[in-house]
C-alpha positions as CSV (number, residue, x, y, z in Angstrom):
1,M,0.0,0.0,0.0
2,N,2.9,2.4,-0.6
3,S,2.3,3.7,-4.1
4,L,1.1,7.2,-4.5
5,L,-2.3,8.2,-5.9
6,R,-1.8,9.7,-9.3
7,P,-3.9,12.8,-10.2
8,L,-7.4,11.7,-10.8
9,A,-7.6,10.8,-14.5
10,F,-10.2,8.1,-15.1
11,A,-9.5,6.1,-18.2
12,L,-12.8,6.0,-20.0
13,P,-14.3,2.8,-21.2
14,L,-15.5,2.8,-24.8
15,L,-19.1,3.6,-24.2
16,A,-20.0,2.7,-27.8
17,A,-18.0,-0.4,-27.9
18,T,-19.2,-3.6,-29.6
19,P,-21.0,-6.0,-27.2
20,A,-18.9,-8.7,-25.6
21,F,-20.6,-11.4,-27.6
22,A,-22.6,-11.7,-30.8
23,Q,-26.4,-11.9,-30.6
24,T,-29.4,-10.8,-32.6
25,K,-30.6,-8.5,-29.9
26,P,-29.3,-7.7,-26.4
27,H,-30.5,-9.8,-23.5
28,N,-32.9,-8.4,-21.0
29,V,-31.5,-6.9,-17.7
30,V,-32.9,-6.9,-14.2
31,L,-31.1,-4.8,-11.7
32,F,-32.1,-5.7,-8.1
33,V,-30.9,-3.3,-5.4
34,A,-31.2,-4.4,-1.8
35,D,-30.8,-1.1,-0.1
36,G,-28.3,-1.1,2.7
37,L,-27.4,-4.8,2.5
38,R,-24.0,-5.9,3.8
39,P,-22.2,-8.8,2.1
40,G,-21.1,-10.2,5.5
41,M,-24.8,-10.8,6.3
42,V,-25.6,-12.8,3.1
43,N,-25.4,-16.6,3.5
44,A,-27.5,-19.6,3.0
45,Q,-29.5,-19.0,6.1
46,T,-30.2,-15.3,5.9
47,A,-30.4,-14.8,2.2
48,P,-30.5,-18.1,0.4
49,T,-31.7,-16.8,-3.0
50,M,-28.9,-14.2,-3.3
51,T,-26.3,-16.8,-2.1
52,A,-27.4,-19.2,-4.7
53,L,-27.4,-16.6,-7.5
54,A,-23.9,-15.5,-6.6
55,A,-22.7,-19.1,-6.5
56,R,-24.1,-20.0,-9.9
57,G,-23.0,-16.8,-11.6
58,V,-20.5,-14.1,-10.6
59,R,-19.7,-13.1,-7.1
60,F,-17.9,-9.8,-6.9
61,A,-15.7,-10.3,-3.8
62,N,-14.1,-6.8,-3.9
63,S,-17.2,-4.6,-4.3
64,H,-17.6,-0.9,-3.5
65,S,-20.2,1.7,-2.8
66,L,-19.3,5.2,-3.8
67,F,-18.6,7.9,-1.2
68,P,-20.5,9.6,0.3
69,T,-22.1,6.2,0.9
70,F,-25.7,7.4,0.7
71,T,-28.7,6.1,-1.3
72,T,-29.3,8.9,-3.8
73,A,-25.6,9.4,-4.5
74,N,-25.3,5.7,-5.4
75,A,-28.6,5.6,-7.1
76,A,-27.3,8.3,-9.4
77,A,-24.1,6.3,-10.0
78,L,-26.1,3.2,-10.9
79,A,-28.3,5.4,-13.2
80,T,-25.5,7.1,-15.0
81,G,-22.2,5.3,-14.4
82,H,-20.7,8.6,-13.1
83,Y,-19.2,9.5,-9.7
84,A,-20.8,12.2,-7.6
85,G,-18.4,14.9,-8.9
86,D,-20.1,14.6,-12.2
87,H,-23.7,13.8,-11.4
88,G,-23.9,16.2,-8.5
89,D,-26.1,14.1,-6.2
90,F,-23.6,14.4,-3.4
91,S,-25.8,13.0,-0.6
92,N,-29.4,12.4,0.3
93,T,-29.6,16.0,1.5
94,I,-27.8,18.7,-0.5
95,F,-27.6,22.5,-0.8
96,T,-29.4,23.7,-3.9
97,G,-28.8,27.4,-3.6
98,A,-32.5,28.2,-4.1
99,P,-35.6,27.1,-2.2
100,I,-37.1,23.7,-3.0
101,V,-40.5,22.8,-1.6
102,P,-40.7,19.2,-0.2
103,P,-44.1,17.7,0.5
104,R,-45.7,18.8,3.8
105,L,-42.8,21.2,4.5
106,G,-42.0,24.8,3.6
107,P,-39.4,25.9,1.2
108,T,-35.8,24.9,2.0
109,V,-32.4,25.3,0.4
110,T,-31.4,21.9,1.9
111,P,-33.9,19.5,0.5
112,F,-34.0,15.7,1.2
113,L,-34.0,14.2,-2.3
114,E,-36.1,11.1,-1.6
115,Y,-39.4,12.6,-2.9
116,D,-40.7,12.6,-6.5
117,K,-41.8,16.2,-6.2
118,V,-38.4,17.3,-4.8
119,L,-36.6,15.6,-7.7
120,G,-38.8,17.3,-10.2
121,D,-38.3,20.7,-8.5
122,V,-34.5,20.2,-8.4
123,D,-34.5,19.2,-12.0
124,A,-36.4,22.3,-12.9
125,H,-34.0,24.5,-11.0
126,F,-31.0,23.0,-12.8
127,N,-32.1,23.5,-16.4
128,G,-34.4,20.5,-16.4
129,D,-31.8,17.8,-15.4
130,Y,-30.0,18.1,-12.1
131,L,-27.8,15.0,-12.9
132,D,-26.8,16.5,-16.3
133,E,-25.7,13.0,-17.4
134,E,-27.6,10.4,-19.5
135,T,-29.3,7.6,-17.5
136,I,-29.2,4.0,-18.6
137,L,-33.0,3.7,-18.6
138,H,-33.5,6.9,-20.6
139,A,-31.0,5.7,-23.2
140,A,-32.6,2.3,-23.2
141,R,-36.1,3.6,-23.8
142,E,-34.8,6.0,-26.5
143,K,-33.4,2.9,-28.3
144,G,-36.9,1.3,-28.2
145,Y,-36.5,-1.0,-25.2
146,S,-39.1,-1.5,-22.6
147,T,-38.1,0.1,-19.3
148,A,-39.4,0.2,-15.7
149,A,-38.2,1.2,-12.2
150,I,-40.1,-0.2,-9.2
151,G,-39.6,0.3,-5.5
152,K,-38.3,2.7,-2.9
153,L,-39.2,6.4,-3.2
154,G,-36.4,8.5,-4.5
155,P,-33.8,6.1,-5.9
156,T,-36.4,4.5,-8.1
157,L,-37.3,7.7,-10.0
158,I,-33.6,8.7,-10.2
159,Q,-33.1,5.8,-12.6
160,D,-35.1,7.8,-15.2
161,H,-36.0,11.0,-13.4
162,L,-37.1,12.7,-16.6
163,A,-39.8,10.0,-17.3
164,R,-42.9,11.9,-16.0
165,D,-45.2,11.8,-19.0
166,G,-46.9,8.5,-18.2
167,K,-46.0,7.1,-21.6
168,S,-42.3,6.1,-21.3
169,T,-40.5,4.4,-18.4
170,I,-42.9,2.7,-16.0
171,V,-42.2,4.2,-12.5
172,I,-43.9,2.6,-9.5
173,D,-42.9,3.8,-6.1
174,D,-44.4,4.9,-2.7
175,S,-46.0,7.9,-4.3
176,T,-47.6,6.2,-7.3
177,G,-51.3,7.2,-7.5
178,H,-51.0,9.8,-4.7
179,A,-51.7,13.4,-5.4
180,G,-52.7,16.6,-3.7
181,P,-51.0,19.9,-2.6
182,D,-49.7,18.4,0.6
183,D,-48.7,15.0,-0.8
184,D,-45.8,13.7,-2.9
185,A,-47.6,13.2,-6.2
186,G,-46.3,10.2,-8.0
187,V,-45.3,9.8,-11.6
188,A,-48.2,8.9,-14.0
189,L,-48.4,5.4,-15.3
190,P,-49.2,4.3,-18.9
191,A,-52.9,3.6,-19.3
192,E,-52.3,-0.1,-20.1
193,I,-50.4,-0.6,-16.8
194,Q,-53.1,1.2,-14.8
195,A,-55.7,-1.1,-16.3
196,Q,-53.7,-4.2,-15.6
197,L,-53.0,-3.3,-12.0
198,Q,-56.8,-2.9,-11.6
199,E,-57.4,-6.3,-13.3
200,K,-55.0,-7.9,-10.8
201,G,-56.8,-6.3,-7.9
202,L,-54.0,-4.0,-7.0
203,A,-55.0,-0.5,-5.8
204,A,-54.5,2.6,-7.9
205,T,-52.3,4.0,-5.1
206,R,-49.3,2.2,-3.6
207,P,-49.2,1.6,0.1
208,R,-46.7,3.6,2.1
209,A,-43.6,2.0,3.7
210,N,-44.3,0.3,7.0
211,P,-42.0,0.0,10.1
212,G,-40.2,-3.2,10.8
213,P,-39.6,-5.5,7.8
214,N,-41.3,-3.6,5.0
215,V,-43.3,-6.7,3.9
216,A,-46.7,-5.3,2.9
217,Q,-45.4,-2.5,0.6
218,Q,-42.8,-4.6,-1.0
219,A,-45.3,-7.4,-1.6
220,D,-47.4,-4.9,-3.5
221,F,-44.4,-3.8,-5.5
222,I,-43.4,-7.4,-6.3
223,R,-47.0,-8.2,-7.4
224,A,-46.9,-5.2,-9.7
225,A,-43.5,-6.3,-11.1
226,T,-44.3,-10.0,-11.5
227,E,-48.0,-10.0,-12.4
228,V,-48.2,-6.8,-14.5
229,V,-44.9,-5.4,-15.7
230,L,-42.9,-8.5,-16.6
231,P,-45.9,-10.1,-18.5
232,W,-46.4,-6.8,-20.3
233,F,-42.8,-6.8,-21.3
234,K,-43.1,-10.3,-22.6
235,T,-46.1,-9.4,-24.7
236,R,-44.3,-6.4,-26.2
237,G,-41.5,-8.7,-27.2
238,Q,-38.8,-6.0,-26.9
239,T,-35.6,-6.2,-24.9
240,F,-36.3,-4.8,-21.5
241,A,-34.5,-3.2,-18.6
242,L,-36.1,-3.4,-15.1
243,V,-34.7,-1.8,-11.9
244,Y,-36.2,-3.1,-8.6
245,W,-35.2,-1.2,-5.5
246,S,-36.0,-3.0,-2.3
247,R,-36.3,-0.6,0.7
248,D,-35.4,-3.4,3.0
249,P,-33.1,-4.0,4.8
250,D,-32.2,-0.3,4.8
251,G,-35.4,1.1,6.2
252,T,-35.7,-1.5,8.9
253,Q,-32.0,-1.3,9.9
254,H,-32.5,2.5,10.3
255,G,-35.5,2.2,12.5
256,Q,-35.1,-1.1,14.4
257,T,-35.2,-0.9,18.2
258,D,-33.6,-4.2,19.1
259,S,-30.9,-2.5,21.1
260,L,-31.6,1.1,21.8
261,E,-28.6,2.9,23.4
262,K,-26.6,-0.2,23.0
263,L,-24.1,-0.9,20.2
264,T,-24.8,-4.7,20.2
265,P,-26.6,-6.4,18.5
266,G,-27.3,-3.0,16.9
267,I,-28.3,-3.6,13.3
268,N,-27.7,-7.4,13.6
269,G,-30.7,-8.1,15.7
270,P,-33.7,-10.2,14.7
271,T,-35.6,-7.3,13.1
272,S,-32.8,-6.5,10.7
273,L,-32.4,-10.2,9.9
274,A,-36.1,-10.4,9.0
275,A,-35.6,-7.4,6.7
276,I,-32.7,-9.1,4.9
277,R,-34.9,-12.1,4.3
278,N,-37.7,-9.9,3.0
279,A,-35.4,-8.5,0.4
280,D,-34.2,-12.0,-0.5
281,D,-37.8,-13.2,-0.8
282,N,-38.5,-10.3,-3.3
283,L,-35.6,-11.5,-5.4
284,A,-36.9,-15.0,-5.3
285,A,-40.3,-13.9,-6.5
286,L,-38.7,-12.0,-9.4
287,L,-36.6,-15.0,-10.5
288,A,-39.6,-17.3,-10.2
289,A,-41.7,-14.9,-12.5
290,L,-38.9,-14.8,-15.1
291,K,-38.8,-18.6,-15.1
292,N,-42.6,-19.0,-15.3
293,L,-42.7,-16.5,-18.2
294,G,-40.0,-18.2,-20.0
295,L,-37.7,-15.2,-19.8
296,D,-35.0,-16.5,-17.5
297,G,-32.8,-17.9,-20.2
298,D,-32.6,-14.5,-22.0
299,T,-32.3,-12.3,-18.9
300,D,-29.3,-11.1,-17.0
301,V,-30.0,-10.5,-13.3
302,I,-27.6,-8.2,-11.4
303,V,-27.8,-7.8,-7.6
304,T,-26.2,-4.9,-5.7
305,S,-26.7,-2.7,-2.6
306,D,-26.2,1.0,-2.7
307,H,-24.1,1.0,0.4
308,G,-23.2,-1.0,3.5
309,F,-24.5,-0.2,7.0
310,S,-23.4,0.6,10.6
311,T,-24.8,0.9,14.1
312,I,-25.1,4.5,15.4
313,S,-22.9,5.9,18.1
314,K,-23.9,9.4,19.6
315,E,-20.9,9.7,22.0
316,S,-18.4,12.6,22.1
317,A,-16.2,14.0,24.8
318,T,-15.2,17.1,22.9
319,S,-18.4,18.5,21.3
320,W,-19.9,21.7,22.7
321,A,-23.3,20.5,21.4
322,A,-23.1,17.2,23.4
323,S,-22.4,19.2,26.6
324,Q,-25.8,21.0,26.3
325,S,-29.2,19.8,27.4
326,Y,-31.9,19.0,24.9
327,E,-35.4,17.5,25.3
328,K,-35.5,13.8,24.5
329,I,-31.7,13.6,24.0
330,P,-29.8,11.6,26.6
331,A,-27.3,13.7,28.6
332,G,-23.9,13.8,27.0
333,Q,-25.0,12.5,23.6
334,L,-24.6,14.3,20.3
335,P,-27.9,15.9,19.2
336,P,-29.1,16.0,15.6
337,G,-27.4,18.9,13.9
338,F,-24.4,18.7,16.1
339,V,-22.0,19.9,13.3
340,A,-24.1,23.0,12.7
341,L,-24.4,23.7,16.4
342,D,-20.7,23.2,17.1
343,L,-19.7,25.4,14.1
344,A,-22.1,28.2,15.0
345,Q,-20.7,28.2,18.6
346,A,-17.1,28.2,17.5
347,L,-17.6,30.9,14.9
348,S,-19.8,33.0,17.3
349,L,-22.4,33.4,14.6
350,P,-26.2,32.9,14.7
351,L,-27.7,29.6,13.6
352,F,-30.9,29.3,11.6
353,D,-33.1,26.3,10.5
354,P,-33.5,26.1,6.7
355,D,-36.3,23.6,7.2
356,K,-38.4,25.8,9.5
357,G,-38.6,29.0,7.4
358,N,-35.1,30.1,8.3
359,A,-36.2,30.5,11.9
360,P,-33.4,31.1,14.5
361,I,-32.5,28.1,16.5
362,A,-33.0,28.9,20.2
363,P,-30.7,27.8,23.0
364,S,-31.4,24.1,24.0
365,A,-33.0,23.5,20.6
366,T,-31.6,21.6,17.6
367,P,-32.1,21.9,13.8
368,S,-35.3,20.1,12.9
369,R,-33.6,18.0,10.2
370,G,-30.0,18.4,11.1
371,N,-29.3,21.2,8.6
372,G,-28.2,24.7,9.5
373,L,-27.6,28.2,8.1
374,I,-24.8,30.0,9.9
375,G,-24.4,33.8,9.6
376,A,-26.0,37.1,10.3
377,D,-28.5,36.8,7.5
378,P,-30.1,33.3,6.8
379,A,-30.9,34.5,3.2
380,R,-27.2,35.0,2.6
381,P,-25.5,32.5,5.0
382,D,-21.7,32.3,5.5
383,V,-22.0,28.6,6.1
384,V,-24.5,25.9,5.1
385,V,-24.5,22.5,6.8
386,A,-26.4,19.7,5.1
387,G,-26.7,17.0,7.8
388,N,-26.8,13.5,6.4
389,G,-25.7,10.8,8.7
390,G,-22.2,9.2,8.6
391,S,-20.8,12.2,6.8
392,D,-22.0,15.8,6.4
393,L,-21.6,18.4,3.7
394,I,-20.5,22.0,4.3
395,Y,-21.1,24.7,1.7
396,L,-19.5,28.2,1.8
397,P,-21.6,30.5,-0.5
398,Q,-18.9,33.2,-0.4
399,T,-16.4,34.8,-2.7
400,P,-13.4,32.5,-3.1
401,G,-11.1,34.6,-0.9
402,A,-13.5,34.9,2.0
403,A,-14.5,31.2,1.6
404,S,-10.8,30.1,1.8
405,A,-10.2,31.9,5.1
406,L,-13.5,30.6,6.5
407,A,-12.7,27.1,5.4
408,R,-9.5,27.1,7.4
409,R,-11.3,28.2,10.5
410,I,-13.9,25.5,10.0
411,V,-11.2,22.8,9.5
412,E,-9.4,23.9,12.6
413,T,-12.6,23.7,14.6
414,L,-13.6,20.3,13.3
415,S,-10.2,18.7,13.6
416,A,-10.4,19.2,17.4
417,Q,-13.6,17.1,17.6
418,D,-13.3,13.4,18.5
419,Y,-16.2,12.6,16.3
420,V,-14.4,13.6,13.1
421,S,-12.2,11.2,11.1
422,G,-11.0,12.9,8.0
423,L,-11.8,16.1,6.1
424,F,-12.0,16.7,2.4
425,V,-11.9,20.2,1.0
426,S,-12.7,21.7,-2.4
427,D,-9.7,22.1,-4.6
428,D,-10.7,25.7,-5.2
429,L,-9.9,26.5,-1.6
430,G,-6.2,25.5,-1.8
431,A,-4.3,23.0,0.2
432,I,-5.2,22.9,3.9
433,P,-3.1,20.7,6.2
434,G,-4.9,17.7,7.5
435,T,-7.2,17.5,4.5
436,L,-7.4,15.9,1.1
437,P,-8.9,17.6,-2.0
438,L,-12.3,16.6,-3.2
439,S,-10.7,15.6,-6.5
440,A,-8.9,12.8,-4.7
441,I,-12.2,11.1,-4.1
442,A,-14.0,11.9,-7.3
443,L,-16.2,14.7,-5.9
444,K,-14.8,17.4,-8.1
445,G,-16.1,17.2,-11.7
446,A,-18.7,18.5,-14.0
447,A,-21.7,18.7,-11.6
448,V,-24.2,21.5,-12.1
449,T,-25.4,21.4,-8.5
450,P,-23.3,23.3,-6.0
451,T,-20.2,21.4,-5.0
452,P,-19.6,21.2,-1.2
453,A,-16.7,23.1,0.1
454,I,-15.9,20.6,2.9
455,V,-17.0,17.0,3.4
456,V,-16.8,15.8,7.0
457,N,-16.3,12.1,7.6
458,F,-17.3,10.8,11.1
459,R,-15.4,8.3,13.3
460,S,-16.2,4.6,12.9
461,F,-15.1,1.3,14.5
462,S,-16.1,-2.3,14.9
463,T,-17.7,-4.0,17.9
464,G,-15.3,-6.9,17.4
465,C,-17.1,-9.6,15.3
466,D,-15.3,-12.0,12.9
467,D,-16.2,-9.8,9.9
468,P,-15.7,-6.2,11.1
469,T,-17.7,-4.8,8.1
470,A,-20.7,-6.7,9.4
471,C,-20.6,-5.1,12.8
472,G,-19.4,-1.5,12.1
473,V,-20.3,1.5,14.3
474,E,-20.2,5.1,13.3
475,V,-20.9,8.5,14.8
476,A,-23.9,9.9,12.8
477,D,-25.5,13.3,12.5
478,T,-29.1,12.1,12.7
479,S,-32.3,12.2,14.7
480,L,-32.1,8.4,15.1
481,R,-30.9,7.1,18.4
482,Q,-27.7,5.3,19.5
483,G,-28.1,1.6,18.7
484,Q,-30.2,2.2,15.5
485,G,-28.7,2.2,12.0
486,M,-27.0,4.6,9.6
487,H,-24.5,4.8,6.7
488,G,-22.7,7.5,4.7
489,S,-19.2,7.3,6.2
490,F,-15.9,6.4,4.7
491,S,-15.8,3.2,6.8
492,R,-15.2,0.0,5.0
493,A,-18.4,-1.2,6.6
494,D,-20.2,1.5,4.6
495,T,-18.2,1.3,1.4
496,R,-18.4,-2.5,1.2
497,N,-21.6,-3.4,-0.6
498,I,-22.9,-6.7,-2.1
499,M,-22.6,-7.4,-5.9
500,A,-23.5,-10.5,-7.9
501,A,-24.7,-11.3,-11.3
502,A,-26.0,-14.3,-13.2
503,G,-27.4,-14.9,-16.7
504,P,-26.4,-15.6,-20.3
505,S,-24.0,-12.6,-20.5
506,F,-22.0,-13.6,-17.4
507,K,-19.5,-16.3,-16.5
508,S,-20.7,-19.2,-14.3
509,A,-19.4,-20.0,-10.8
510,F,-16.8,-17.3,-11.0
511,V,-15.5,-15.2,-8.1
512,D,-14.4,-11.8,-9.4
513,R,-11.6,-10.5,-7.1
514,A,-10.9,-7.3,-9.1
515,P,-12.4,-4.1,-7.5
516,A,-15.9,-3.3,-8.7
517,S,-18.3,-0.4,-8.0
518,N,-21.9,0.7,-8.5
519,A,-20.6,3.0,-11.3
520,D,-19.1,-0.1,-13.0
521,L,-22.4,-1.9,-12.9
522,A,-24.0,1.0,-14.8
523,M,-21.3,0.9,-17.5
524,T,-21.5,-2.9,-17.7
525,I,-25.3,-2.7,-18.2
526,A,-24.8,-0.1,-20.9
527,R,-22.4,-2.5,-22.6
528,L,-24.9,-5.4,-22.3
529,L,-27.7,-3.3,-23.8
530,D,-25.4,-1.9,-26.5
531,L,-26.1,1.6,-25.5
532,R,-24.2,4.7,-26.5
533,L,-24.1,7.2,-23.7
534,P,-23.2,10.9,-24.3
535,K,-21.3,12.4,-21.3
536,K,-20.5,15.8,-19.8
537,G,-18.0,14.6,-17.2
538,D,-15.1,12.2,-17.2
539,L,-15.5,10.6,-13.8
540,V,-17.0,7.2,-14.9
541,G,-16.8,3.6,-14.0
542,R,-15.5,0.7,-16.1
543,V,-17.1,-2.2,-17.9
544,L,-16.6,-5.3,-15.8
545,T,-15.3,-7.3,-18.7
546,E,-13.6,-9.9,-16.5
547,A,-17.1,-11.1,-15.4
548,L,-18.2,-11.6,-19.1
549,P,-17.4,-14.8,-21.1
550,N,-13.7,-14.8,-22.2
551,G,-13.0,-11.6,-20.4
552,A,-9.6,-11.2,-18.8
553,E,-9.1,-9.9,-15.3
554,P,-7.6,-6.4,-15.2
555,A,-4.3,-5.5,-13.5
556,V,-5.1,-4.1,-10.1
557,V,-2.9,-1.6,-8.2
558,S,-3.4,-0.7,-4.5
559,G,-2.3,2.6,-3.2
560,R,-2.4,5.2,-0.4
561,K,-2.7,9.0,-0.4
562,A,-2.2,11.1,2.8
563,S,-2.4,14.7,3.5
564,E,0.1,16.8,5.3
565,P,-0.5,16.7,9.1
566,D,-2.3,19.6,10.6
567,A,-1.3,21.4,13.8
568,R,-2.7,18.6,15.9
569,G,-0.9,16.0,13.9
570,H,-4.1,14.7,12.2
571,V,-3.6,13.2,8.7
572,T,-6.5,12.4,6.4
573,E,-5.5,9.2,4.6
574,L,-7.1,7.4,1.7
575,L,-6.8,3.7,0.8
576,F,-7.7,3.0,-2.8
577,Q,-7.5,0.4,-5.6
578,Q,-7.2,1.1,-9.4
579,A,-8.2,-1.1,-12.3
580,D,-8.5,-0.2,-16.0
581,G,-8.1,3.5,-15.0
582,A,-11.1,3.4,-12.6
583,L,-10.5,4.2,-8.9
584,Y,-12.1,2.4,-5.9
585,F,-12.1,3.9,-2.5
586,D,-11.8,1.4,0.4
587,A,-11.6,3.6,3.4
588,A,-10.5,7.1,4.4
589,G,-10.1,9.3,7.4
590,Y,-7.8,9.7,10.4
591,P,-5.8,6.4,10.8
592,G,-7.3,4.5,13.8
593,R,-10.6,6.4,13.7
594,T,-12.0,4.8,10.5
595,L,-12.9,1.1,10.3
596,G,-10.7,-0.4,7.6
597,L,-8.0,2.3,8.1
598,P,-5.7,1.0,10.9
599,G,-3.7,3.3,13.2
600,P,0.1,3.1,13.5
601,A,-0.1,0.5,16.3
602,E,-2.4,-1.7,14.2
603,K,-0.4,-1.7,10.9
């Protein structure tokens, strides 16, 4: 791990290359996303369908979520093949620079993206396409293929977020059929699909997600997929691409209460295990439908998760926010919005809540959604904090000179906190000791949304099980409690996702040990479907040719990049791999404070 990271220059795969094998038309593709599933939790007992699929097809043993390890950031990567520096979906909550109006809330400049309405408003604000990169499903339908995205609200629509006319890609999510000024109106469905849902006895509106294993809602989604959409695709006789996004185990791991205030079993309790099985059962139903319809022999099935998962810790001995008293927050624990609270205190500036009409945040109060506007005027803040979970985004809407000086003060403040493990700063702000530039982790590119000035990674560790990535813990900026679940950090527990594939386009019984990522899956699907993708940015994944018949494994290089130490001796370090010009980020932060990044005594 001694080689140095070269300047970020991704070697681009030939997006218009000839398919890996000759055929009259491309095979169908089903992409199944088990949100928040950790590979260390997949075995014959917990997830027998996924285990069997990986065994008969390709198991990607060196898989990667993209950082920040959040749902919408990786949904955008799966949709476009680009890293966040290009597609601009930096986390579930971002700063948009102008008010967006989420359902049931007032205008905010820090919207949570997992709403159909929010995605539409953000698109409108950024010239009609906030990703500003072609999506796989859009390209597929433009080529005449049948396309559908079904499942969890937010990432489902991102797969073809411009498909809102009710005539193109079928989009079925939590908001389908819902409408009204205070609701999240779903995307219209083709008339044929609406009629067939009715014929099958499925309601015009989709049920909302339920706590615990999300069985009822996902059973509805699976029926729509297997009884309506797949048969319709077969009748049409065209090549099809289907994305199914399972909310479980993510939603259940977030909200489970198996060990409140305790780090064990954390997200490994019985409720989470039931959610993993629920996702596995969904995949089994899809595979059974493909077989019953006679489509299995001509369909490639790819399984992934958008990110890993960790148990939440809310402990800090250094945070000013943790030393204060708040209603319903255990004494001494970090409250939601602790980064915004700590920075406002350190900078001696007022703090306002962007999700409450820019109202001032009173003493002993916390930001309602973890976000904060810092400065004398909330309409023109000096600092914007987008609270997300295992990492936070900080924006500095200032002139470059003022922002650079302010960034150094913020970095100095955060580096003193025991909950921080690594800081990444915009290249525009110049080199700051103790930090790495955003370009080093593919967060500086062609994005049309505002690029964060600073990305804050939080401390993570393991509770000591045989597979540390299956029992990771992280400090998280969230309203959820200690012992519940979160993701988003640069911990290997969060960057390690599950990836597998089986079907006529893939090798059989093959373990792929080369690094692979969600961006790679998008580029591989584009190759399988023989799609030509125009691009704006150059931060893209590679085609996983080694997983295809007669494909050779790429040469893999491992490396390390480290910052100059800051005044406290803190060094932000990055461990990475490289294959065919694409970069894969294993873990990053302060050595010894990030799971997967050992300290000096551990090396």
